[in-house]
mmJSON file of the N, C-alpha and C atoms, coordinates in Angstrom:
{"data_MODEL":{"atom_site":{
"group_PDB":["ATOM","ATOM","ATOM","ATOM","ATOM","ATOM","ATOM","ATOM","ATOM","ATOM","ATOM","ATOM","ATOM","ATOM","ATOM","ATOM","ATOM","ATOM","ATOM","ATOM","ATOM","ATOM","ATOM","ATOM","ATOM","ATOM","ATOM","ATOM","ATOM","ATOM","ATOM","ATOM","ATOM","ATOM","ATOM","ATOM","ATOM","ATOM","ATOM","ATOM","ATOM","ATOM","ATOM","ATOM","ATOM","ATOM","ATOM","ATOM","ATOM","ATOM","ATOM","ATOM","ATOM","ATOM","ATOM","ATOM","ATOM","ATOM","ATOM","ATOM","ATOM","ATOM","ATOM","ATOM","ATOM","ATOM","ATOM","ATOM","ATOM","ATOM","ATOM","ATOM","ATOM","ATOM","ATOM","ATOM","ATOM","ATOM","ATOM","ATOM","ATOM","ATOM","ATOM","ATOM","ATOM","ATOM","ATOM","ATOM","ATOM","ATOM","ATOM","ATOM","ATOM","ATOM","ATOM","ATOM","ATOM","ATOM","ATOM","ATOM","ATOM","ATOM","ATOM","ATOM","ATOM","ATOM","ATOM","ATOM","ATOM","ATOM","ATOM","ATOM","ATOM","ATOM","ATOM","ATOM","ATOM","ATOM","ATOM","ATOM","ATOM","ATOM","ATOM","ATOM","ATOM","ATOM","ATOM","ATOM","ATOM","ATOM","ATOM","ATOM","ATOM","ATOM","ATOM","ATOM","ATOM","ATOM","ATOM","ATOM","ATOM","ATOM","ATOM","ATOM","ATOM","ATOM","ATOM","ATOM","ATOM","ATOM","ATOM","ATOM","ATOM","ATOM","ATOM","ATOM","ATOM","ATOM","ATOM","ATOM","ATOM","ATOM","ATOM","ATOM","ATOM","ATOM","ATOM","ATOM","ATOM","ATOM","ATOM","ATOM","ATOM","ATOM","ATOM","ATOM","ATOM","ATOM","ATOM","ATOM","ATOM","ATOM","ATOM","ATOM","ATOM","ATOM","ATOM","ATOM","ATOM","ATOM","ATOM","ATOM","ATOM","ATOM","ATOM","ATOM","ATOM","ATOM","ATOM","ATOM","ATOM","ATOM","ATOM","ATOM","ATOM","ATOM","ATOM","ATOM","ATOM","ATOM","ATOM","ATOM","ATOM"],
"id":[1,2,3,4,5,6,7,8,9,10,11,12,13,14,15,16,17,18,19,20,21,22,23,24,25,26,27,28,29,30,31,32,33,34,35,36,37,38,39,40,41,42,43,44,45,46,47,48,49,50,51,52,53,54,55,56,57,58,59,60,61,62,63,64,65,66,67,68,69,70,71,72,73,74,75,76,77,78,79,80,81,82,83,84,85,86,87,88,89,90,91,92,93,94,95,96,97,98,99,100,101,102,103,104,105,106,107,108,109,110,111,112,113,114,115,116,117,118,119,120,121,122,123,124,125,126,127,128,129,130,131,132,133,134,135,136,137,138,139,140,141,142,143,144,145,146,147,148,149,150,151,152,153,154,155,156,157,158,159,160,161,162,163,164,165,166,167,168,169,170,171,172,173,174,175,176,177,178,179,180,181,182,183,184,185,186,187,188,189,190,191,192,193,194,195,196,197,198,199,200,201,202,203,204,205,206,207,208,209,210,211,212,213],
"type_symbol":["N","C","C","N","C","C","N","C","C","N","C","C","N","C","C","N","C","C","N","C","C","N","C","C","N","C","C","N","C","C","N","C","C","N","C","C","N","C","C","N","C","C","N","C","C","N","C","C","N","C","C","N","C","C","N","C","C","N","C","C","N","C","C","N","C","C","N","C","C","N","C","C","N","C","C","N","C","C","N","C","C","N","C","C","N","C","C","N","C","C","N","C","C","N","C","C","N","C","C","N","C","C","N","C","C","N","C","C","N","C","C","N","C","C","N","C","C","N","C","C","N","C","C","N","C","C","N","C","C","N","C","C","N","C","C","N","C","C","N","C","C","N","C","C","N","C","C","N","C","C","N","C","C","N","C","C","N","C","C","N","C","C","N","C","C","N","C","C","N","C","C","N","C","C","N","C","C","N","C","C","N","C","C","N","C","C","N","C","C","N","C","C","N","C","C","N","C","C","N","C","C","N","C","C","N","C","C","N","C","C","N","C","C"],
"label_atom_id":["N","CA","C","N","CA","C","N","CA","C","N","CA","C","N","CA","C","N","CA","C","N","CA","C","N","CA","C","N","CA","C","N","CA","C","N","CA","C","N","CA","C","N","CA","C","N","CA","C","N","CA","C","N","CA","C","N","CA","C","N","CA","C","N","CA","C","N","CA","C","N","CA","C","N","CA","C","N","CA","C","N","CA","C","N","CA","C","N","CA","C","N","CA","C","N","CA","C","N","CA","C","N","CA","C","N","CA","C","N","CA","C","N","CA","C","N","CA","C","N","CA","C","N","CA","C","N","CA","C","N","CA","C","N","CA","C","N","CA","C","N","CA","C","N","CA","C","N","CA","C","N","CA","C","N","CA","C","N","CA","C","N","CA","C","N","CA","C","N","CA","C","N","CA","C","N","CA","C","N","CA","C","N","CA","C","N","CA","C","N","CA","C","N","CA","C","N","CA","C","N","CA","C","N","CA","C","N","CA","C","N","CA","C","N","CA","C","N","CA","C","N","CA","C","N","CA","C","N","CA","C","N","CA","C","N","CA","C","N","CA","C","N","CA","C","N","CA","C"],
"label_alt_id":[null,null,null,null,null,null,null,null,null,null,null,null,null,null,null,null,null,null,null,null,null,null,null,null,null,null,null,null,null,null,null,null,null,null,null,null,null,null,null,null,null,null,null,null,null,null,null,null,null,null,null,null,null,null,null,null,null,null,null,null,null,null,null,null,null,null,null,null,null,null,null,null,null,null,null,null,null,null,null,null,null,null,null,null,null,null,null,null,null,null,null,null,null,null,null,null,null,null,null,null,null,null,null,null,null,null,null,null,null,null,null,null,null,null,null,null,null,null,null,null,null,null,null,null,null,null,null,null,null,null,null,null,null,null,null,null,null,null,null,null,null,null,null,null,null,null,null,null,null,null,null,null,null,null,null,null,null,null,null,null,null,null,null,null,null,null,null,null,null,null,null,null,null,null,null,null,null,null,null,null,null,null,null,null,null,null,null,null,null,null,null,null,null,null,null,null,null,null,null,null,null,null,null,null,null,null,null,null,null,null,null,null,null],
"label_comp_id":["MET","MET","MET","MET","MET","MET","LYS","LYS","LYS","VAL","VAL","VAL","ASP","ASP","ASP","LYS","LYS","LYS","THR","THR","THR","ARG","ARG","ARG","ALA","ALA","ALA","LYS","LYS","LYS","LYS","LYS","LYS","SER","SER","SER","LYS","LYS","LYS","TRP","TRP","TRP","ARG","ARG","ARG","ILE","ILE","ILE","LYS","LYS","LYS","GLU","GLU","GLU","LYS","LYS","LYS","THR","THR","THR","ILE","ILE","ILE","PHE","PHE","PHE","ILE","ILE","ILE","SER","SER","SER","ALA","ALA","ALA","PHE","PHE","PHE","LEU","LEU","LEU","LEU","LEU","LEU","GLY","GLY","GLY","ALA","ALA","ALA","PHE","PHE","PHE","GLY","GLY","GLY","VAL","VAL","VAL","LEU","LEU","LEU","ALA","ALA","ALA","GLY","GLY","GLY","MET","MET","MET","TYR","TYR","TYR","ILE","ILE","ILE","PHE","PHE","PHE","ARG","ARG","ARG","HIS","HIS","HIS","LYS","LYS","LYS","THR","THR","THR","LYS","LYS","LYS","HIS","HIS","HIS","TRP","TRP","TRP","SER","SER","SER","PHE","PHE","PHE","LYS","LYS","LYS","ILE","ILE","ILE","GLY","GLY","GLY","ILE","ILE","ILE","PRO","PRO","PRO","VAL","VAL","VAL","ILE","ILE","ILE","THR","THR","THR","ILE","ILE","ILE","LEU","LEU","LEU","ASN","ASN","ASN","PHE","PHE","PHE","ILE","ILE","ILE","THR","THR","THR","ILE","ILE","ILE","CYS","CYS","CYS","TYR","TYR","TYR","PHE","PHE","PHE","TYR","TYR","TYR","LYS","LYS","LYS","ILE","ILE","ILE","LEU","LEU","LEU"],
"label_asym_id":["A","A","A","A","A","A","A","A","A","A","A","A","A","A","A","A","A","A","A","A","A","A","A","A","A","A","A","A","A","A","A","A","A","A","A","A","A","A","A","A","A","A","A","A","A","A","A","A","A","A","A","A","A","A","A","A","A","A","A","A","A","A","A","A","A","A","A","A","A","A","A","A","A","A","A","A","A","A","A","A","A","A","A","A","A","A","A","A","A","A","A","A","A","A","A","A","A","A","A","A","A","A","A","A","A","A","A","A","A","A","A","A","A","A","A","A","A","A","A","A","A","A","A","A","A","A","A","A","A","A","A","A","A","A","A","A","A","A","A","A","A","A","A","A","A","A","A","A","A","A","A","A","A","A","A","A","A","A","A","A","A","A","A","A","A","A","A","A","A","A","A","A","A","A","A","A","A","A","A","A","A","A","A","A","A","A","A","A","A","A","A","A","A","A","A","A","A","A","A","A","A","A","A","A","A","A","A","A","A","A","A","A","A"],
"label_entity_id":["1","1","1","1","1","1","1","1","1","1","1","1","1","1","1","1","1","1","1","1","1","1","1","1","1","1","1","1","1","1","1","1","1","1","1","1","1","1","1","1","1","1","1","1","1","1","1","1","1","1","1","1","1","1","1","1","1","1","1","1","1","1","1","1","1","1","1","1","1","1","1","1","1","1","1","1","1","1","1","1","1","1","1","1","1","1","1","1","1","1","1","1","1","1","1","1","1","1","1","1","1","1","1","1","1","1","1","1","1","1","1","1","1","1","1","1","1","1","1","1","1","1","1","1","1","1","1","1","1","1","1","1","1","1","1","1","1","1","1","1","1","1","1","1","1","1","1","1","1","1","1","1","1","1","1","1","1","1","1","1","1","1","1","1","1","1","1","1","1","1","1","1","1","1","1","1","1","1","1","1","1","1","1","1","1","1","1","1","1","1","1","1","1","1","1","1","1","1","1","1","1","1","1","1","1","1","1","1","1","1","1","1","1"],
"label_seq_id":[1,1,1,2,2,2,3,3,3,4,4,4,5,5,5,6,6,6,7,7,7,8,8,8,9,9,9,10,10,10,11,11,11,12,12,12,13,13,13,14,14,14,15,15,15,16,16,16,17,17,17,18,18,18,19,19,19,20,20,20,21,21,21,22,22,22,23,23,23,24,24,24,25,25,25,26,26,26,27,27,27,28,28,28,29,29,29,30,30,30,31,31,31,32,32,32,33,33,33,34,34,34,35,35,35,36,36,36,37,37,37,38,38,38,39,39,39,40,40,40,41,41,41,42,42,42,43,43,43,44,44,44,45,45,45,46,46,46,47,47,47,48,48,48,49,49,49,50,50,50,51,51,51,52,52,52,53,53,53,54,54,54,55,55,55,56,56,56,57,57,57,58,58,58,59,59,59,60,60,60,61,61,61,62,62,62,63,63,63,64,64,64,65,65,65,66,66,66,67,67,67,68,68,68,69,69,69,70,70,70,71,71,71],
"pdbx_PDB_ins_code":[null,null,null,null,null,null,null,null,null,null,null,null,null,null,null,null,null,null,null,null,null,null,null,null,null,null,null,null,null,null,null,null,null,null,null,null,null,null,null,null,null,null,null,null,null,null,null,null,null,null,null,null,null,null,null,null,null,null,null,null,null,null,null,null,null,null,null,null,null,null,null,null,null,null,null,null,null,null,null,null,null,null,null,null,null,null,null,null,null,null,null,null,null,null,null,null,null,null,null,null,null,null,null,null,null,null,null,null,null,null,null,null,null,null,null,null,null,null,null,null,null,null,null,null,null,null,null,null,null,null,null,null,null,null,null,null,null,null,null,null,null,null,null,null,null,null,null,null,null,null,null,null,null,null,null,null,null,null,null,null,null,null,null,null,null,null,null,null,null,null,null,null,null,null,null,null,null,null,null,null,null,null,null,null,null,null,null,null,null,null,null,null,null,null,null,null,null,null,null,null,null,null,null,null,null,null,null,null,null,null,null,null,null],
"Cartn_x":[6.634,5.943,6.409,6.537,6.96,8.418,9.25,10.661,10.77,10.01,10.032,9.582,8.496,7.983,8.978,9.609,10.585,11.795,12.266,13.407,13.075,11.873,11.461,11.296,10.844,10.684,12.042,13.041,14.382,14.97,14.615,15.155,14.248,13.202,12.22,11.639,11.335,10.738,9.258,8.61,7.205,6.992,5.905,5.646,4.425,4.308,3.12,2.049,0.841,-0.242,-0.637,-1.003,-1.451,-2.683,-3.532,-4.738,-4.356,-3.322,-2.854,-2.34,-1.636,-1.115,-2.27,-3.28,-4.437,-5.226,-5.37,-6.094,-5.361,-4.018,-3.274,-3.379,-3.377,-3.53,-4.9,-5.916,-7.28,-7.449,-6.729,-6.82,-5.864,-5.908,-5.16,-3.647,-3.201,-1.776,-1.393,-2.29,-2.07,-0.869,-0.661,0.474,1.79,1.891,3.096,3.302,2.211,2.294,2.698,2.09,2.416,3.883,4.337,5.746,6.658,6.315,7.114,7.185,6.084,6.07,7.144,7.252,8.176,9.581,9.709,11.051,11.772,11.053,11.665,11.391,10.68,10.327,9.722,8.676,8.027,6.545,6.044,4.638,4.252,5.209,4.895,4.408,4.55,4.082,2.695,2.199,0.88,-0.192,-1.128,-2.174,-3.028,-3.275,-4.104,-3.44,-2.118,-1.395,-1.218,-0.944,-0.747,-1.988,-3.164,-4.421,-5.02,-5.037,-5.713,-5.124,-3.821,-3.193,-3.345,-3.144,-3.407,-4.865,-5.802,-7.22,-7.474,-6.916,-7.083,-6.411,-5.272,-4.594,-5.5,-6.152,-7.078,-8.24,-8.779,-9.875,-9.426,-8.197,-7.647,-7.558,-7.094,-6.961,-8.324,-9.319,-10.676,-11.224,-11.003,-11.466,-10.823,-9.519,-8.812,-9.331,-9.521,-10.055,-11.454,-12.275,-13.64,-13.635,-12.845,-12.807,-12.151,-11.173,-10.537,-11.545,-12.404,-13.425,-14.47,-14.827,-15.819,-15.277,-14.026,-13.444,-13.107],
"Cartn_y":[5.709,5.815,4.699,3.499,2.377,2.547,3.06,3.305,4.35,5.428,6.5,5.959,5.198,4.661,3.699,2.858,1.911,2.649,3.665,4.451,5.128,5.699,6.355,5.35,4.158,3.119,2.737,2.618,2.261,3.338,4.603,5.724,6.123,5.342,5.624,7.028,7.422,8.737,8.587,9.737,9.777,8.935,8.145,7.201,7.593,7.028,7.21,6.262,6.788,5.964,4.891,3.72,2.631,3.057,3.837,4.341,5.152,5.966,6.781,5.895,4.841,3.917,3.237,2.795,2.145,3.122,4.365,5.36,5.598,5.747,5.952,4.748,3.561,2.345,2.326,2.674,2.668,3.688,4.805,5.85,5.563,4.339,3.849,3.795,3.697,3.57,2.209,1.243,-0.069,-0.802,-0.674,-1.373,-0.862,0.445,1.027,0.595,0.554,0.107,-1.365,-2.173,-3.602,-3.808,-3.092,-3.195,-2.742,-1.634,-1.12,-2.079,-2.782,-3.762,-4.819,-5.314,-6.421,-5.95,-4.801,-4.281,-3.901,-3.214,-2.737,-3.655,-4.768,-5.73,-5.021,-4.27,-3.482,-3.814,-4.125,-4.464,-5.814,-6.64,-7.92,-8.978,-8.74,-9.705,-9.359,-8.175,-7.744,-8.332,-9.094,-9.731,-8.713,-7.562,-6.555,-6.079,-6.066,-5.67,-6.855,-8.043,-9.23,-9.558,-9.328,-9.632,-8.373,-7.298,-6.07,-5.411,-5.264,-4.567,-5.353,-6.672,-7.4,-7.293,-7.327,-7.183,-5.794,-4.773,-3.406,-3.269,-3.944,-3.91,-4.486,-5.59,-6.196,-5.25,-4.627,-3.666,-2.464,-1.992,-0.896,-1.296,-2.509,-3.003,-3.075,-3.605,-3.692,-2.298,-1.363,0.016,0.653,0.48,1.051,0.439,-0.873,-1.541,-1.035,-0.858,-0.374,1.02,1.933,3.292,3.345,2.49,2.433,1.98,1.042,0.522,1.592,2.413,3.476,4.552,4.93,5.999,5.445],
"Cartn_z":[0.283,1.536,2.487,1.961,2.803,3.242,2.353,2.683,3.784,3.644,4.642,5.996,6.01,7.267,7.91,7.113,7.668,8.232,7.514,7.988,9.31,9.387,10.631,11.76,11.456,12.483,13.071,12.21,12.677,13.584,13.302,14.073,15.237,15.48,16.543,16.424,15.207,14.959,14.649,14.405,14.033,12.787,12.773,11.688,10.883,9.702,8.868,9.401,9.617,10.158,9.15,9.675,8.802,8.011,8.639,7.971,6.73,6.834,5.709,4.579,4.931,3.916,3.187,3.941,3.319,2.447,2.881,2.07,0.759,0.813,-0.436,-1.344,-0.764,-1.569,-2.229,-1.475,-2.004,-3.129,-3.046,-4.076,-5.232,-5.715,-6.879,-6.677,-5.428,-5.167,-4.611,-4.739,-4.12,-4.709,-6.015,-6.618,-6.026,-5.841,-5.243,-3.801,-3.038,-1.643,-1.599,-2.452,-2.501,-2.879,-3.887,-4.295,-3.157,-2.519,-1.407,-0.233,0.019,1.109,0.905,-0.306,-0.556,-0.914,-1.546,-1.85,-0.56,0.348,1.588,2.781,2.548,3.603,4.808,4.527,5.576,5.625,6.793,7.049,6.442,6.118,5.471,6.457,7.747,8.742,9.271,8.944,9.411,8.496,9.088,8.287,7.557,8.178,7.508,6.221,6.192,4.985,4.04,4.577,3.736,2.919,3.498,2.821,2.193,2.955,2.526,1.29,1.241,0.113,-1.193,-1.222,-2.476,-2.931,-1.979,-2.336,-2.918,-2.29,-2.802,-4.169,-4.377,-5.676,-6.763,-6.463,-7.429,-7.712,-6.664,-6.849,-7.682,-7.442,-8.251,-9.715,-9.973,-11.339,-12.022,-11.309,-11.858,-12.145,-11.236,-11.417,-12.645,-12.791,-13.943,-15.239,-15.258,-16.459,-16.787,-15.768,-15.961,-16.587,-16.024,-16.561,-17.935,-18.166,-19.479,-20.532,-20.149,-21.054,-21.382,-20.399,-20.599,-21.536,-21.349,-22.161,-23.517],
"occupancy":[1.0,1.0,1.0,1.0,1.0,1.0,1.0,1.0,1.0,1.0,1.0,1.0,1.0,1.0,1.0,1.0,1.0,1.0,1.0,1.0,1.0,1.0,1.0,1.0,1.0,1.0,1.0,1.0,1.0,1.0,1.0,1.0,1.0,1.0,1.0,1.0,1.0,1.0,1.0,1.0,1.0,1.0,1.0,1.0,1.0,1.0,1.0,1.0,1.0,1.0,1.0,1.0,1.0,1.0,1.0,1.0,1.0,1.0,1.0,1.0,1.0,1.0,1.0,1.0,1.0,1.0,1.0,1.0,1.0,1.0,1.0,1.0,1.0,1.0,1.0,1.0,1.0,1.0,1.0,1.0,1.0,1.0,1.0,1.0,1.0,1.0,1.0,1.0,1.0,1.0,1.0,1.0,1.0,1.0,1.0,1.0,1.0,1.0,1.0,1.0,1.0,1.0,1.0,1.0,1.0,1.0,1.0,1.0,1.0,1.0,1.0,1.0,1.0,1.0,1.0,1.0,1.0,1.0,1.0,1.0,1.0,1.0,1.0,1.0,1.0,1.0,1.0,1.0,1.0,1.0,1.0,1.0,1.0,1.0,1.0,1.0,1.0,1.0,1.0,1.0,1.0,1.0,1.0,1.0,1.0,1.0,1.0,1.0,1.0,1.0,1.0,1.0,1.0,1.0,1.0,1.0,1.0,1.0,1.0,1.0,1.0,1.0,1.0,1.0,1.0,1.0,1.0,1.0,1.0,1.0,1.0,1.0,1.0,1.0,1.0,1.0,1.0,1.0,1.0,1.0,1.0,1.0,1.0,1.0,1.0,1.0,1.0,1.0,1.0,1.0,1.0,1.0,1.0,1.0,1.0,1.0,1.0,1.0,1.0,1.0,1.0,1.0,1.0,1.0,1.0,1.0,1.0,1.0,1.0,1.0,1.0,1.0,1.0],
"B_iso_or_equiv":[0.0,0.0,0.0,0.0,0.0,0.0,0.0,0.0,0.0,0.0,0.0,0.0,0.0,0.0,0.0,0.0,0.0,0.0,0.0,0.0,0.0,0.0,0.0,0.0,0.0,0.0,0.0,0.0,0.0,0.0,0.0,0.0,0.0,0.0,0.0,0.0,0.0,0.0,0.0,0.0,0.0,0.0,0.0,0.0,0.0,0.0,0.0,0.0,0.0,0.0,0.0,0.0,0.0,0.0,0.0,0.0,0.0,0.0,0.0,0.0,0.0,0.0,0.0,0.0,0.0,0.0,0.0,0.0,0.0,0.0,0.0,0.0,0.0,0.0,0.0,0.0,0.0,0.0,0.0,0.0,0.0,0.0,0.0,0.0,0.0,0.0,0.0,0.0,0.0,0.0,0.0,0.0,0.0,0.0,0.0,0.0,0.0,0.0,0.0,0.0,0.0,0.0,0.0,0.0,0.0,0.0,0.0,0.0,0.0,0.0,0.0,0.0,0.0,0.0,0.0,0.0,0.0,0.0,0.0,0.0,0.0,0.0,0.0,0.0,0.0,0.0,0.0,0.0,0.0,0.0,0.0,0.0,0.0,0.0,0.0,0.0,0.0,0.0,0.0,0.0,0.0,0.0,0.0,0.0,0.0,0.0,0.0,0.0,0.0,0.0,0.0,0.0,0.0,0.0,0.0,0.0,0.0,0.0,0.0,0.0,0.0,0.0,0.0,0.0,0.0,0.0,0.0,0.0,0.0,0.0,0.0,0.0,0.0,0.0,0.0,0.0,0.0,0.0,0.0,0.0,0.0,0.0,0.0,0.0,0.0,0.0,0.0,0.0,0.0,0.0,0.0,0.0,0.0,0.0,0.0,0.0,0.0,0.0,0.0,0.0,0.0,0.0,0.0,0.0,0.0,0.0,0.0,0.0,0.0,0.0,0.0,0.0,0.0],
"pdbx_formal_charge":[null,null,null,null,null,null,null,null,null,null,null,null,null,null,null,null,null,null,null,null,null,null,null,null,null,null,null,null,null,null,null,null,null,null,null,null,null,null,null,null,null,null,null,null,null,null,null,null,null,null,null,null,null,null,null,null,null,null,null,null,null,null,null,null,null,null,null,null,null,null,null,null,null,null,null,null,null,null,null,null,null,null,null,null,null,null,null,null,null,null,null,null,null,null,null,null,null,null,null,null,null,null,null,null,null,null,null,null,null,null,null,null,null,null,null,null,null,null,null,null,null,null,null,null,null,null,null,null,null,null,null,null,null,null,null,null,null,null,null,null,null,null,null,null,null,null,null,null,null,null,null,null,null,null,null,null,null,null,null,null,null,null,null,null,null,null,null,null,null,null,null,null,null,null,null,null,null,null,null,null,null,null,null,null,null,null,null,null,null,null,null,null,null,null,null,null,null,null,null,null,null,null,null,null,null,null,null,null,null,null,null,null,null],
"auth_seq_id":[1,1,1,2,2,2,3,3,3,4,4,4,5,5,5,6,6,6,7,7,7,8,8,8,9,9,9,10,10,10,11,11,11,12,12,12,13,13,13,14,14,14,15,15,15,16,16,16,17,17,17,18,18,18,19,19,19,20,20,20,21,21,21,22,22,22,23,23,23,24,24,24,25,25,25,26,26,26,27,27,27,28,28,28,29,29,29,30,30,30,31,31,31,32,32,32,33,33,33,34,34,34,35,35,35,36,36,36,37,37,37,38,38,38,39,39,39,40,40,40,41,41,41,42,42,42,43,43,43,44,44,44,45,45,45,46,46,46,47,47,47,48,48,48,49,49,49,50,50,50,51,51,51,52,52,52,53,53,53,54,54,54,55,55,55,56,56,56,57,57,57,58,58,58,59,59,59,60,60,60,61,61,61,62,62,62,63,63,63,64,64,64,65,65,65,66,66,66,67,67,67,68,68,68,69,69,69,70,70,70,71,71,71],
"auth_comp_id":["MET","MET","MET","MET","MET","MET","LYS","LYS","LYS","VAL","VAL","VAL","ASP","ASP","ASP","LYS","LYS","LYS","THR","THR","THR","ARG","ARG","ARG","ALA","ALA","ALA","LYS","LYS","LYS","LYS","LYS","LYS","SER","SER","SER","LYS","LYS","LYS","TRP","TRP","TRP","ARG","ARG","ARG","ILE","ILE","ILE","LYS","LYS","LYS","GLU","GLU","GLU","LYS","LYS","LYS","THR","THR","THR","ILE","ILE","ILE","PHE","PHE","PHE","ILE","ILE","ILE","SER","SER","SER","ALA","ALA","ALA","PHE","PHE","PHE","LEU","LEU","LEU","LEU","LEU","LEU","GLY","GLY","GLY","ALA","ALA","ALA","PHE","PHE","PHE","GLY","GLY","GLY","VAL","VAL","VAL","LEU","LEU","LEU","ALA","ALA","ALA","GLY","GLY","GLY","MET","MET","MET","TYR","TYR","TYR","ILE","ILE","ILE","PHE","PHE","PHE","ARG","ARG","ARG","HIS","HIS","HIS","LYS","LYS","LYS","THR","THR","THR","LYS","LYS","LYS","HIS","HIS","HIS","TRP","TRP","TRP","SER","SER","SER","PHE","PHE","PHE","LYS","LYS","LYS","ILE","ILE","ILE","GLY","GLY","GLY","ILE","ILE","ILE","PRO","PRO","PRO","VAL","VAL","VAL","ILE","ILE","ILE","THR","THR","THR","ILE","ILE","ILE","LEU","LEU","LEU","ASN","ASN","ASN","PHE","PHE","PHE","ILE","ILE","ILE","THR","THR","THR","ILE","ILE","ILE","CYS","CYS","CYS","TYR","TYR","TYR","PHE","PHE","PHE","TYR","TYR","TYR","LYS","LYS","LYS","ILE","ILE","ILE","LEU","LEU","LEU"],
"auth_asym_id":["A","A","A","A","A","A","A","A","A","A","A","A","A","A","A","A","A","A","A","A","A","A","A","A","A","A","A","A","A","A","A","A","A","A","A","A","A","A","A","A","A","A","A","A","A","A","A","A","A","A","A","A","A","A","A","A","A","A","A","A","A","A","A","A","A","A","A","A","A","A","A","A","A","A","A","A","A","A","A","A","A","A","A","A","A","A","A","A","A","A","A","A","A","A","A","A","A","A","A","A","A","A","A","A","A","A","A","A","A","A","A","A","A","A","A","A","A","A","A","A","A","A","A","A","A","A","A","A","A","A","A","A","A","A","A","A","A","A","A","A","A","A","A","A","A","A","A","A","A","A","A","A","A","A","A","A","A","A","A","A","A","A","A","A","A","A","A","A","A","A","A","A","A","A","A","A","A","A","A","A","A","A","A","A","A","A","A","A","A","A","A","A","A","A","A","A","A","A","A","A","A","A","A","A","A","A","A","A","A","A","A","A","A"],
"auth_atom_id":["N","CA","C","N","CA","C","N","CA","C","N","CA","C","N","CA","C","N","CA","C","N","CA","C","N","CA","C","N","CA","C","N","CA","C","N","CA","C","N","CA","C","N","CA","C","N","CA","C","N","CA","C","N","CA","C","N","CA","C","N","CA","C","N","CA","C","N","CA","C","N","CA","C","N","CA","C","N","CA","C","N","CA","C","N","CA","C","N","CA","C","N","CA","C","N","CA","C","N","CA","C","N","CA","C","N","CA","C","N","CA","C","N","CA","C","N","CA","C","N","CA","C","N","CA","C","N","CA","C","N","CA","C","N","CA","C","N","CA","C","N","CA","C","N","CA","C","N","CA","C","N","CA","C","N","CA","C","N","CA","C","N","CA","C","N","CA","C","N","CA","C","N","CA","C","N","CA","C","N","CA","C","N","CA","C","N","CA","C","N","CA","C","N","CA","C","N","CA","C","N","CA","C","N","CA","C","N","CA","C","N","CA","C","N","CA","C","N","CA","C","N","CA","C","N","CA","C","N","CA","C","N","CA","C","N","CA","C","N","CA","C","N","CA","C","N","CA","C"],
"pdbx_PDB_model_num":[1,1,1,1,1,1,1,1,1,1,1,1,1,1,1,1,1,1,1,1,1,1,1,1,1,1,1,1,1,1,1,1,1,1,1,1,1,1,1,1,1,1,1,1,1,1,1,1,1,1,1,1,1,1,1,1,1,1,1,1,1,1,1,1,1,1,1,1,1,1,1,1,1,1,1,1,1,1,1,1,1,1,1,1,1,1,1,1,1,1,1,1,1,1,1,1,1,1,1,1,1,1,1,1,1,1,1,1,1,1,1,1,1,1,1,1,1,1,1,1,1,1,1,1,1,1,1,1,1,1,1,1,1,1,1,1,1,1,1,1,1,1,1,1,1,1,1,1,1,1,1,1,1,1,1,1,1,1,1,1,1,1,1,1,1,1,1,1,1,1,1,1,1,1,1,1,1,1,1,1,1,1,1,1,1,1,1,1,1,1,1,1,1,1,1,1,1,1,1,1,1,1,1,1,1,1,1,1,1,1,1,1,1]
}}}
């Protein structure tokens, strides 16, 4: 997702909304978004991403641990 958005940004094309990126991160995709941010160096200067995605990643991890413990 981050690669696609960065490629589209370079070509001045339609972009993926930040809201969509945050929703996918919240739905247990935060690790992928976080990895994509640093692998593709995309959105790394935005404070909402610098703080928000790591926090969501931690919440995803806690959620996964919680459900793993229940099952």
